[in-house]
N, CA, C and O atoms as a Maestro MAE file, in Angstrom:
{
 s_m_m2io_version
 :::
 2.0.0
}

f_m_ct {
 s_m_title
 :::
 protein
 m_atom[292] {
  # First column is atom index #
  i_m_mmod_type
  r_m_x_coord
  r_m_y_coord
  r_m_z_coord
  i_m_residue_number
  s_m_chain_name
  s_m_pdb_residue_name
  s_m_pdb_atom_name
  i_m_atomic_number
  :::
  1 25 -4.179 -43.284 -22.665 1 A "MET " " N  " 7
  2 3 -3.888 -41.900 -22.854 1 A "MET " " CA " 6
  3 2 -4.762 -40.578 -22.052 1 A "MET " " C  " 6
  4 15 -4.471 -39.751 -21.188 1 A "MET " " O  " 8
  5 25 -5.991 -40.906 -22.873 2 A "TYR " " N  " 7
  6 3 -7.418 -39.929 -22.341 2 A "TYR " " CA " 6
  7 2 -7.089 -39.936 -20.691 2 A "TYR " " C  " 6
  8 15 -6.843 -38.875 -20.117 2 A "TYR " " O  " 8
  9 25 -7.104 -41.166 -20.008 3 A "ASP " " N  " 7
  10 3 -7.201 -41.197 -18.628 3 A "ASP " " CA " 6
  11 2 -6.163 -40.547 -17.837 3 A "ASP " " C  " 6
  12 15 -6.282 -40.098 -16.697 3 A "ASP " " O  " 8
  13 25 -5.054 -40.553 -18.640 4 A "ALA " " N  " 7
  14 3 -3.383 -39.947 -18.083 4 A "ALA " " CA " 6
  15 2 -3.622 -38.605 -18.347 4 A "ALA " " C  " 6
  16 15 -3.274 -37.950 -17.365 4 A "ALA " " O  " 8
  17 25 -4.250 -37.603 -19.614 5 A "TYR " " N  " 7
  18 3 -4.782 -36.190 -19.680 5 A "TYR " " CA " 6
  19 2 -5.905 -36.186 -18.372 5 A "TYR " " C  " 6
  20 15 -5.603 -35.356 -17.515 5 A "TYR " " O  " 8
  21 25 -6.763 -36.732 -18.173 6 A "GLN " " N  " 7
  22 3 -7.259 -36.186 -17.547 6 A "GLN " " CA " 6
  23 2 -7.017 -35.954 -16.094 6 A "GLN " " C  " 6
  24 15 -7.480 -35.100 -15.338 6 A "GLN " " O  " 8
  25 25 -6.263 -36.825 -15.914 7 A "GLN " " N  " 7
  26 3 -5.505 -37.321 -14.178 7 A "GLN " " CA " 6
  27 2 -4.580 -35.946 -14.185 7 A "GLN " " C  " 6
  28 15 -4.401 -35.236 -13.195 7 A "GLN " " O  " 8
  29 25 -4.028 -35.717 -15.507 8 A "ARG " " N  " 7
  30 3 -3.099 -34.112 -15.115 8 A "ARG " " CA " 6
  31 2 -4.012 -32.967 -15.265 8 A "ARG " " C  " 6
  32 15 -3.625 -31.851 -14.921 8 A "ARG " " O  " 8
  33 25 -5.178 -33.143 -15.744 9 A "ILE " " N  " 7
  34 3 -5.943 -32.122 -15.758 9 A "ILE " " CA " 6
  35 2 -6.402 -31.679 -14.126 9 A "ILE " " C  " 6
  36 15 -6.485 -30.603 -13.535 9 A "ILE " " O  " 8
  37 25 -6.669 -33.245 -13.718 10 A "THR " " N  " 7
  38 3 -7.215 -32.869 -12.019 10 A "THR " " CA " 6
  39 2 -6.292 -32.557 -11.090 10 A "THR " " C  " 6
  40 15 -6.554 -32.101 -9.977 10 A "THR " " O  " 8
  41 25 -5.053 -32.826 -11.580 11 A "GLU " " N  " 7
  42 3 -3.926 -32.032 -10.756 11 A "GLU " " CA " 6
  43 2 -3.617 -30.735 -10.897 11 A "GLU " " C  " 6
  44 15 -3.416 -29.972 -9.952 11 A "GLU " " O  " 8
  45 25 -3.566 -30.432 -12.102 12 A "CYS " " N  " 7
  46 3 -3.764 -28.965 -12.237 12 A "CYS " " CA " 6
  47 2 -4.530 -28.157 -11.769 12 A "CYS " " C  " 6
  48 15 -4.088 -27.165 -11.190 12 A "CYS " " O  " 8
  49 25 -6.071 -28.414 -11.924 13 A "ASP " " N  " 7
  50 3 -6.945 -28.191 -11.073 13 A "ASP " " CA " 6
  51 2 -7.037 -27.910 -9.757 13 A "ASP " " C  " 6
  52 15 -7.498 -26.844 -9.350 13 A "ASP " " O  " 8
  53 25 -6.566 -28.927 -8.924 14 A "ARG " " N  " 7
  54 3 -6.043 -28.884 -7.637 14 A "ARG " " CA " 6
  55 2 -4.722 -27.950 -7.295 14 A "ARG " " C  " 6
  56 15 -4.686 -27.350 -6.221 14 A "ARG " " O  " 8
  57 25 -4.025 -27.885 -7.905 15 A "ALA " " N  " 7
  58 3 -2.824 -26.798 -7.776 15 A "ALA " " CA " 6
  59 2 -3.257 -25.304 -8.099 15 A "ALA " " C  " 6
  60 15 -2.854 -24.248 -7.612 15 A "ALA " " O  " 8
  61 25 -4.122 -25.536 -8.991 16 A "LEU " " N  " 7
  62 3 -4.501 -23.834 -9.129 16 A "LEU " " CA " 6
  63 2 -5.720 -23.369 -8.040 16 A "LEU " " C  " 6
  64 15 -5.778 -22.164 -7.796 16 A "LEU " " O  " 8
  65 25 -6.654 -24.230 -7.402 17 A "GLU " " N  " 7
  66 3 -7.263 -24.398 -6.211 17 A "GLU " " CA " 6
  67 2 -6.598 -23.924 -4.908 17 A "GLU " " C  " 6
  68 15 -6.952 -23.083 -4.082 17 A "GLU " " O  " 8
  69 25 -5.501 -24.743 -4.983 18 A "GLN " " N  " 7
  70 3 -4.460 -24.345 -3.745 18 A "GLN " " CA " 6
  71 2 -4.113 -22.501 -4.098 18 A "GLN " " C  " 6
  72 15 -4.563 -21.545 -3.466 18 A "GLN " " O  " 8
  73 25 -3.251 -22.477 -5.211 19 A "HIS " " N  " 7
  74 3 -2.815 -21.229 -5.521 19 A "HIS " " CA " 6
  75 2 -3.773 -19.970 -5.042 19 A "HIS " " C  " 6
  76 15 -3.336 -18.874 -4.689 19 A "HIS " " O  " 8
  77 25 -4.968 -20.292 -5.092 20 A "LEU " " N  " 7
  78 3 -6.346 -19.066 -5.367 20 A "LEU " " CA " 6
  79 2 -6.320 -19.061 -3.907 20 A "LEU " " C  " 6
  80 15 -5.889 -18.050 -3.352 20 A "LEU " " O  " 8
  81 25 -6.758 -20.142 -3.142 21 A "LYS " " N  " 7
  82 3 -6.915 -20.065 -1.553 21 A "LYS " " CA " 6
  83 2 -5.732 -19.259 -1.381 21 A "LYS " " C  " 6
  84 15 -5.919 -18.295 -0.639 21 A "LYS " " O  " 8
  85 25 -4.386 -19.392 -1.925 22 A "SER " " N  " 7
  86 3 -3.239 -18.543 -1.151 22 A "SER " " CA " 6
  87 2 -3.660 -17.151 -0.919 22 A "SER " " C  " 6
  88 15 -3.411 -16.557 0.130 22 A "SER " " O  " 8
  89 25 -4.184 -16.732 -1.731 23 A "ILE " " N  " 7
  90 3 -4.205 -15.454 -2.520 23 A "ILE " " CA " 6
  91 2 -5.258 -14.626 -0.820 23 A "ILE " " C  " 6
  92 15 -6.083 -15.132 -0.060 23 A "ILE " " O  " 8
  93 25 -4.706 -13.385 -0.881 24 A "ALA " " N  " 7
  94 3 -5.405 -12.741 0.420 24 A "ALA " " CA " 6
  95 2 -6.801 -12.207 -0.314 24 A "ALA " " C  " 6
  96 15 -6.878 -12.163 -1.542 24 A "ALA " " O  " 8
  97 25 -7.852 -11.822 0.518 25 A "ASP " " N  " 7
  98 3 -9.124 -11.504 0.136 25 A "ASP " " CA " 6
  99 2 -8.806 -10.272 -0.052 25 A "ASP " " C  " 6
  100 15 -8.138 -9.703 0.812 25 A "ASP " " O  " 8
  101 25 -9.183 -9.639 -1.138 26 A "LYS " " N  " 7
  102 3 -9.265 -7.857 -1.310 26 A "LYS " " CA " 6
  103 2 -10.409 -7.488 -0.356 26 A "LYS " " C  " 6
  104 15 -11.375 -8.145 0.032 26 A "LYS " " O  " 8
  105 25 -10.008 -6.242 -0.098 27 A "PRO " " N  " 7
  106 3 -10.147 -5.342 0.879 27 A "PRO " " CA " 6
  107 2 -11.929 -4.504 0.698 27 A "PRO " " C  " 6
  108 15 -12.024 -3.690 -0.221 27 A "PRO " " O  " 8
  109 25 -12.906 -4.699 1.375 28 A "ALA " " N  " 7
  110 3 -14.092 -4.586 1.261 28 A "ALA " " CA " 6
  111 2 -14.259 -2.998 0.736 28 A "ALA " " C  " 6
  112 15 -13.907 -2.275 1.669 28 A "ALA " " O  " 8
  113 25 -14.577 -2.381 -0.158 29 A "ASP " " N  " 7
  114 3 -14.916 -1.540 -0.794 29 A "ASP " " CA " 6
  115 2 -13.419 -0.212 -0.263 29 A "ASP " " C  " 6
  116 15 -13.322 0.742 0.508 29 A "ASP " " O  " 8
  117 25 -12.666 -0.826 -1.085 30 A "ALA " " N  " 7
  118 3 -11.128 -0.011 -0.970 30 A "ALA " " CA " 6
  119 2 -11.114 1.107 -2.111 30 A "ALA " " C  " 6
  120 15 -11.024 0.730 -3.279 30 A "ALA " " O  " 8
  121 25 -11.165 1.938 -1.931 31 A "PRO " " N  " 7
  122 3 -11.005 3.258 -3.065 31 A "PRO " " CA " 6
  123 2 -9.735 2.786 -3.764 31 A "PRO " " C  " 6
  124 15 -8.971 2.066 -3.121 31 A "PRO " " O  " 8
  125 25 -9.483 3.066 -4.813 32 A "PRO " " N  " 7
  126 3 -8.409 3.179 -5.528 32 A "PRO " " CA " 6
  127 2 -7.125 4.017 -4.980 32 A "PRO " " C  " 6
  128 15 -7.150 5.078 -4.357 32 A "PRO " " O  " 8
  129 25 -6.112 3.328 -5.343 33 A "THR " " N  " 7
  130 3 -5.248 4.187 -4.550 33 A "THR " " CA " 6
  131 2 -4.363 5.347 -5.576 33 A "THR " " C  " 6
  132 15 -3.734 6.347 -5.230 33 A "THR " " O  " 8
  133 25 -4.623 4.709 -7.106 34 A "ASP " " N  " 7
  134 3 -3.835 5.624 -8.293 34 A "ASP " " CA " 6
  135 2 -4.884 6.505 -8.417 34 A "ASP " " C  " 6
  136 15 -6.084 6.235 -8.445 34 A "ASP " " O  " 8
  137 25 -4.221 7.831 -8.506 35 A "PRO " " N  " 7
  138 3 -5.243 9.128 -8.720 35 A "PRO " " CA " 6
  139 2 -5.513 8.966 -10.428 35 A "PRO " " C  " 6
  140 15 -6.590 9.151 -10.994 35 A "PRO " " O  " 8
  141 25 -4.292 8.590 -11.026 36 A "GLU " " N  " 7
  142 3 -5.155 8.378 -12.677 36 A "GLU " " CA " 6
  143 2 -6.555 7.641 -12.462 36 A "GLU " " C  " 6
  144 15 -7.642 8.199 -12.615 36 A "GLU " " O  " 8
  145 25 -6.375 6.292 -12.082 37 A "PHE " " N  " 7
  146 3 -7.467 5.506 -12.025 37 A "PHE " " CA " 6
  147 2 -8.945 6.242 -11.659 37 A "PHE " " C  " 6
  148 15 -9.974 6.064 -12.311 37 A "PHE " " O  " 8
  149 25 -8.838 6.967 -10.663 38 A "SER " " N  " 7
  150 3 -10.237 7.202 -10.165 38 A "SER " " CA " 6
  151 2 -10.596 8.587 -11.266 38 A "SER " " C  " 6
  152 15 -11.784 8.786 -11.522 38 A "SER " " O  " 8
  153 25 -9.664 9.398 -11.811 39 A "GLN " " N  " 7
  154 3 -10.077 10.226 -12.889 39 A "GLN " " CA " 6
  155 2 -10.837 9.686 -14.257 39 A "GLN " " C  " 6
  156 15 -11.702 10.330 -14.849 39 A "GLN " " O  " 8
  157 25 -10.325 8.315 -14.665 40 A "THR " " N  " 7
  158 3 -10.651 7.910 -15.474 40 A "THR " " CA " 6
  159 2 -11.588 6.905 -15.835 40 A "THR " " C  " 6
  160 15 -12.055 6.539 -16.913 40 A "THR " " O  " 8
  161 25 -11.793 6.434 -14.251 41 A "ALA " " N  " 7
  162 3 -12.907 5.380 -13.731 41 A "ALA " " CA " 6
  163 2 -14.261 5.967 -13.990 41 A "ALA " " C  " 6
  164 15 -15.274 5.295 -14.184 41 A "ALA " " O  " 8
  165 25 -14.188 7.418 -13.976 42 A "SER " " N  " 7
  166 3 -15.354 7.906 -13.823 42 A "SER " " CA " 6
  167 2 -16.031 8.330 -15.284 42 A "SER " " C  " 6
  168 15 -17.047 9.009 -15.432 42 A "SER " " O  " 8
  169 25 -15.172 7.729 -16.351 43 A "VAL " " N  " 7
  170 3 -15.595 8.289 -17.311 43 A "VAL " " CA " 6
  171 2 -15.832 7.088 -18.144 43 A "VAL " " C  " 6
  172 15 -14.820 6.597 -18.644 43 A "VAL " " O  " 8
  173 25 -17.257 6.371 -18.457 44 A "GLU " " N  " 7
  174 3 -17.109 5.142 -19.119 44 A "GLU " " CA " 6
  175 2 -17.331 5.212 -20.579 44 A "GLU " " C  " 6
  176 15 -17.923 6.113 -21.174 44 A "GLU " " O  " 8
  177 25 -16.868 4.315 -21.012 45 A "THR " " N  " 7
  178 3 -17.624 4.298 -22.596 45 A "THR " " CA " 6
  179 2 -18.242 2.946 -22.721 45 A "THR " " C  " 6
  180 15 -17.933 1.954 -22.061 45 A "THR " " O  " 8
  181 25 -19.241 3.037 -23.738 46 A "PRO " " N  " 7
  182 3 -20.280 2.052 -23.647 46 A "PRO " " CA " 6
  183 2 -19.903 0.848 -24.628 46 A "PRO " " C  " 6
  184 15 -19.337 1.121 -25.687 46 A "PRO " " O  " 8
  185 25 -20.134 -0.174 -24.376 47 A "ARG " " N  " 7
  186 3 -19.664 -1.404 -24.791 47 A "ARG " " CA " 6
  187 2 -20.928 -2.207 -25.207 47 A "ARG " " C  " 6
  188 15 -21.976 -2.429 -24.601 47 A "ARG " " O  " 8
  189 25 -20.398 -2.640 -26.680 48 A "ARG " " N  " 7
  190 3 -21.453 -3.616 -27.276 48 A "ARG " " CA " 6
  191 2 -21.707 -4.859 -26.682 48 A "ARG " " C  " 6
  192 15 -20.779 -5.480 -26.164 48 A "ARG " " O  " 8
  193 25 -22.886 -5.313 -26.694 49 A "PRO " " N  " 7
  194 3 -22.824 -6.689 -26.392 49 A "PRO " " CA " 6
  195 2 -22.132 -7.660 -26.943 49 A "PRO " " C  " 6
  196 15 -22.168 -7.603 -28.172 49 A "PRO " " O  " 8
  197 25 -21.355 -8.756 -26.405 50 A "GLN " " N  " 7
  198 3 -20.605 -9.758 -26.866 50 A "GLN " " CA " 6
  199 2 -21.736 -10.363 -26.743 50 A "GLN " " C  " 6
  200 15 -22.675 -10.225 -25.959 50 A "GLN " " O  " 8
  201 25 -21.375 -11.584 -28.288 51 A "PRO " " N  " 7
  202 3 -22.453 -12.923 -28.220 51 A "PRO " " CA " 6
  203 2 -22.049 -14.010 -27.209 51 A "PRO " " C  " 6
  204 15 -20.908 -14.472 -27.246 51 A "PRO " " O  " 8
  205 25 -22.788 -14.354 -26.470 52 A "LYS " " N  " 7
  206 3 -22.140 -15.581 -25.475 52 A "LYS " " CA " 6
  207 2 -21.256 -16.544 -26.387 52 A "LYS " " C  " 6
  208 15 -21.146 -16.563 -27.613 52 A "LYS " " O  " 8
  209 25 -20.672 -17.325 -25.426 53 A "ARG " " N  " 7
  210 3 -19.860 -18.343 -26.121 53 A "ARG " " CA " 6
  211 2 -20.532 -19.396 -25.931 53 A "ARG " " C  " 6
  212 15 -20.639 -19.607 -24.722 53 A "ARG " " O  " 8
  213 25 -21.158 -20.341 -26.706 54 A "ARG " " N  " 7
  214 3 -21.630 -21.590 -26.524 54 A "ARG " " CA " 6
  215 2 -20.321 -22.538 -25.908 54 A "ARG " " C  " 6
  216 15 -19.195 -22.456 -26.399 54 A "ARG " " O  " 8
  217 25 -20.671 -23.493 -24.697 55 A "ARG " " N  " 7
  218 3 -19.539 -24.022 -24.369 55 A "ARG " " CA " 6
  219 2 -20.530 -25.750 -24.229 55 A "ARG " " C  " 6
  220 15 -21.759 -25.828 -24.247 55 A "ARG " " O  " 8
  221 25 -19.821 -26.622 -24.134 56 A "LYS " " N  " 7
  222 3 -20.102 -28.019 -23.757 56 A "LYS " " CA " 6
  223 2 -20.720 -27.991 -22.454 56 A "LYS " " C  " 6
  224 15 -20.492 -26.939 -21.856 56 A "LYS " " O  " 8
  225 25 -21.519 -28.924 -21.758 57 A "ALA " " N  " 7
  226 3 -21.762 -28.805 -20.362 57 A "ALA " " CA " 6
  227 2 -20.613 -29.971 -19.915 57 A "ALA " " C  " 6
  228 15 -20.491 -31.143 -20.271 57 A "ALA " " O  " 8
  229 25 -19.697 -29.002 -18.828 58 A "GLY " " N  " 7
  230 3 -18.445 -29.605 -18.684 58 A "GLY " " CA " 6
  231 2 -16.678 -29.809 -19.217 58 A "GLY " " C  " 6
  232 15 -15.552 -30.095 -18.813 58 A "GLY " " O  " 8
  233 25 -17.234 -29.534 -20.057 59 A "SER " " N  " 7
  234 3 -15.724 -29.026 -21.208 59 A "SER " " CA " 6
  235 2 -14.968 -28.397 -20.262 59 A "SER " " C  " 6
  236 15 -15.370 -27.350 -19.754 59 A "SER " " O  " 8
  237 25 -13.710 -28.997 -19.894 60 A "HIS " " N  " 7
  238 3 -12.512 -28.795 -19.050 60 A "HIS " " CA " 6
  239 2 -12.978 -27.740 -17.853 60 A "HIS " " C  " 6
  240 15 -12.342 -26.741 -17.517 60 A "HIS " " O  " 8
  241 25 -14.370 -28.241 -17.228 61 A "ALA " " N  " 7
  242 3 -14.661 -27.221 -16.086 61 A "ALA " " CA " 6
  243 2 -13.920 -27.421 -15.084 61 A "ALA " " C  " 6
  244 15 -13.913 -28.575 -14.655 61 A "ALA " " O  " 8
  245 25 -13.332 -26.714 -14.604 62 A "PRO " " N  " 7
  246 3 -12.399 -27.123 -13.225 62 A "PRO " " CA " 6
  247 2 -13.729 -27.745 -12.100 62 A "PRO " " C  " 6
  248 15 -14.898 -27.366 -12.173 62 A "PRO " " O  " 8
  249 25 -13.056 -29.041 -10.824 63 A "GLN " " N  " 7
  250 3 -13.531 -29.724 -9.973 63 A "GLN " " CA " 6
  251 2 -13.909 -28.175 -9.056 63 A "GLN " " C  " 6
  252 15 -14.633 -28.531 -8.127 63 A "GLN " " O  " 8
  253 25 -13.744 -27.010 -8.999 64 A "PHE " " N  " 7
  254 3 -14.004 -26.184 -7.455 64 A "PHE " " CA " 6
  255 2 -14.859 -25.235 -8.495 64 A "PHE " " C  " 6
  256 15 -14.946 -25.404 -9.711 64 A "PHE " " O  " 8
  257 25 -15.439 -24.241 -7.742 65 A "ASP " " N  " 7
  258 3 -16.002 -22.919 -8.037 65 A "ASP " " CA " 6
  259 2 -14.920 -21.815 -8.351 65 A "ASP " " C  " 6
  260 15 -14.630 -20.985 -7.489 65 A "ASP " " O  " 8
  261 25 -14.405 -21.813 -9.434 66 A "VAL " " N  " 7
  262 3 -13.298 -20.435 -10.081 66 A "VAL " " CA " 6
  263 2 -14.107 -19.057 -9.863 66 A "VAL " " C  " 6
  264 15 -13.573 -18.208 -9.150 66 A "VAL " " O  " 8
  265 25 -15.283 -18.807 -10.400 67 A "GLY " " N  " 7
  266 3 -15.526 -17.685 -10.076 67 A "GLY " " CA " 6
  267 2 -15.448 -17.003 -8.794 67 A "GLY " " C  " 6
  268 15 -15.086 -15.837 -8.640 67 A "GLY " " O  " 8
  269 25 -15.977 -18.172 -7.481 68 A "ARG " " N  " 7
  270 3 -15.993 -17.560 -6.436 68 A "ARG " " CA " 6
  271 2 -15.009 -17.011 -6.055 68 A "ARG " " C  " 6
  272 15 -15.110 -15.825 -5.741 68 A "ARG " " O  " 8
  273 25 -13.607 -17.742 -5.944 69 A "GLU " " N  " 7
  274 3 -12.617 -17.511 -5.898 69 A "GLU " " CA " 6
  275 2 -11.808 -16.118 -6.565 69 A "GLU " " C  " 6
  276 15 -10.879 -15.506 -6.037 69 A "GLU " " O  " 8
  277 25 -12.408 -15.851 -7.773 70 A "LEU " " N  " 7
  278 3 -11.712 -14.578 -8.434 70 A "LEU " " CA " 6
  279 2 -12.546 -13.419 -8.010 70 A "LEU " " C  " 6
  280 15 -11.937 -12.377 -7.772 70 A "LEU " " O  " 8
  281 25 -13.817 -13.431 -7.879 71 A "HIS " " N  " 7
  282 3 -14.535 -12.699 -7.038 71 A "HIS " " CA " 6
  283 2 -14.077 -12.327 -5.737 71 A "HIS " " C  " 6
  284 15 -13.788 -11.168 -5.438 71 A "HIS " " O  " 8
  285 25 -13.999 -13.444 -4.851 72 A "ARG " " N  " 7
  286 3 -13.027 -13.332 -3.244 72 A "ARG " " CA " 6
  287 2 -11.739 -12.530 -3.396 72 A "ARG " " C  " 6
  288 15 -11.367 -11.731 -2.538 72 A "ARG " " O  " 8
  289 25 -10.876 -12.852 -4.862 73 A "ILE " " N  " 7
  290 3 -9.796 -11.933 -4.738 73 A "ILE " " CA " 6
  291 2 -9.995 -10.253 -5.494 73 A "ILE " " C  " 6
  292 15 -9.086 -9.427 -5.410 73 A "ILE " " O  " 8
  :::
 }
 m_bond[291] {
  # First column is bond index #
  i_m_from
  i_m_to
  i_m_order
  :::
  1 1 2 1
  2 2 3 1
  3 3 4 2
  4 3 5 1
  5 5 6 1
  6 6 7 1
  7 7 8 2
  8 7 9 1
  9 9 10 1
  10 10 11 1
  11 11 12 2
  12 11 13 1
  13 13 14 1
  14 14 15 1
  15 15 16 2
  16 15 17 1
  17 17 18 1
  18 18 19 1
  19 19 20 2
  20 19 21 1
  21 21 22 1
  22 22 23 1
  23 23 24 2
  24 23 25 1
  25 25 26 1
  26 26 27 1
  27 27 28 2
  28 27 29 1
  29 29 30 1
  30 30 31 1
  31 31 32 2
  32 31 33 1
  33 33 34 1
  34 34 35 1
  35 35 36 2
  36 35 37 1
  37 37 38 1
  38 38 39 1
  39 39 40 2
  40 39 41 1
  41 41 42 1
  42 42 43 1
  43 43 44 2
  44 43 45 1
  45 45 46 1
  46 46 47 1
  47 47 48 2
  48 47 49 1
  49 49 50 1
  50 50 51 1
  51 51 52 2
  52 51 53 1
  53 53 54 1
  54 54 55 1
  55 55 56 2
  56 55 57 1
  57 57 58 1
  58 58 59 1
  59 59 60 2
  60 59 61 1
  61 61 62 1
  62 62 63 1
  63 63 64 2
  64 63 65 1
  65 65 66 1
  66 66 67 1
  67 67 68 2
  68 67 69 1
  69 69 70 1
  70 70 71 1
  71 71 72 2
  72 71 73 1
  73 73 74 1
  74 74 75 1
  75 75 76 2
  76 75 77 1
  77 77 78 1
  78 78 79 1
  79 79 80 2
  80 79 81 1
  81 81 82 1
  82 82 83 1
  83 83 84 2
  84 83 85 1
  85 85 86 1
  86 86 87 1
  87 87 88 2
  88 87 89 1
  89 89 90 1
  90 90 91 1
  91 91 92 2
  92 91 93 1
  93 93 94 1
  94 94 95 1
  95 95 96 2
  96 95 97 1
  97 97 98 1
  98 98 99 1
  99 99 100 2
  100 99 101 1
  101 101 102 1
  102 102 103 1
  103 103 104 2
  104 103 105 1
  105 105 106 1
  106 106 107 1
  107 107 108 2
  108 107 109 1
  109 109 110 1
  110 110 111 1
  111 111 112 2
  112 111 113 1
  113 113 114 1
  114 114 115 1
  115 115 116 2
  116 115 117 1
  117 117 118 1
  118 118 119 1
  119 119 120 2
  120 119 121 1
  121 121 122 1
  122 122 123 1
  123 123 124 2
  124 123 125 1
  125 125 126 1
  126 126 127 1
  127 127 128 2
  128 127 129 1
  129 129 130 1
  130 130 131 1
  131 131 132 2
  132 131 133 1
  133 133 134 1
  134 134 135 1
  135 135 136 2
  136 135 137 1
  137 137 138 1
  138 138 139 1
  139 139 140 2
  140 139 141 1
  141 141 142 1
  142 142 143 1
  143 143 144 2
  144 143 145 1
  145 145 146 1
  146 146 147 1
  147 147 148 2
  148 147 149 1
  149 149 150 1
  150 150 151 1
  151 151 152 2
  152 151 153 1
  153 153 154 1
  154 154 155 1
  155 155 156 2
  156 155 157 1
  157 157 158 1
  158 158 159 1
  159 159 160 2
  160 159 161 1
  161 161 162 1
  162 162 163 1
  163 163 164 2
  164 163 165 1
  165 165 166 1
  166 166 167 1
  167 167 168 2
  168 167 169 1
  169 169 170 1
  170 170 171 1
  171 171 172 2
  172 171 173 1
  173 173 174 1
  174 174 175 1
  175 175 176 2
  176 175 177 1
  177 177 178 1
  178 178 179 1
  179 179 180 2
  180 179 181 1
  181 181 182 1
  182 182 183 1
  183 183 184 2
  184 183 185 1
  185 185 186 1
  186 186 187 1
  187 187 188 2
  188 187 189 1
  189 189 190 1
  190 190 191 1
  191 191 192 2
  192 191 193 1
  193 193 194 1
  194 194 195 1
  195 195 196 2
  196 195 197 1
  197 197 198 1
  198 198 199 1
  199 199 200 2
  200 199 201 1
  201 201 202 1
  202 202 203 1
  203 203 204 2
  204 203 205 1
  205 205 206 1
  206 206 207 1
  207 207 208 2
  208 207 209 1
  209 209 210 1
  210 210 211 1
  211 211 212 2
  212 211 213 1
  213 213 214 1
  214 214 215 1
  215 215 216 2
  216 215 217 1
  217 217 218 1
  218 218 219 1
  219 219 220 2
  220 219 221 1
  221 221 222 1
  222 222 223 1
  223 223 224 2
  224 223 225 1
  225 225 226 1
  226 226 227 1
  227 227 228 2
  228 227 229 1
  229 229 230 1
  230 230 231 1
  231 231 232 2
  232 231 233 1
  233 233 234 1
  234 234 235 1
  235 235 236 2
  236 235 237 1
  237 237 238 1
  238 238 239 1
  239 239 240 2
  240 239 241 1
  241 241 242 1
  242 242 243 1
  243 243 244 2
  244 243 245 1
  245 245 246 1
  246 246 247 1
  247 247 248 2
  248 247 249 1
  249 249 250 1
  250 250 251 1
  251 251 252 2
  252 251 253 1
  253 253 254 1
  254 254 255 1
  255 255 256 2
  256 255 257 1
  257 257 258 1
  258 258 259 1
  259 259 260 2
  260 259 261 1
  261 261 262 1
  262 262 263 1
  263 263 264 2
  264 263 265 1
  265 265 266 1
  266 266 267 1
  267 267 268 2
  268 267 269 1
  269 269 270 1
  270 270 271 1
  271 271 272 2
  272 271 273 1
  273 273 274 1
  274 274 275 1
  275 275 276 2
  276 275 277 1
  277 277 278 1
  278 278 279 1
  279 279 280 2
  280 279 281 1
  281 281 282 1
  282 282 283 1
  283 283 284 2
  284 283 285 1
  285 285 286 1
  286 286 287 1
  287 287 288 2
  288 287 289 1
  289 289 290 1
  290 290 291 1
  291 291 292 2
  :::
 }
}
């Protein structure tokens, strides 16, 4: 069963990677189009620092760089 689930996870990772690659890049330094957003975006509320979550190395880690893809879009 473990091997079967690992295979399914790998298939899901591949499908997710293909889906993220199909999304167009974000425009570089595009101003927000919503006027409400531009007014509220300048007012920042201070955030409390959140404790970092501990994760096991490699636990449920996709086989591609998800962060790079999300930053790109």
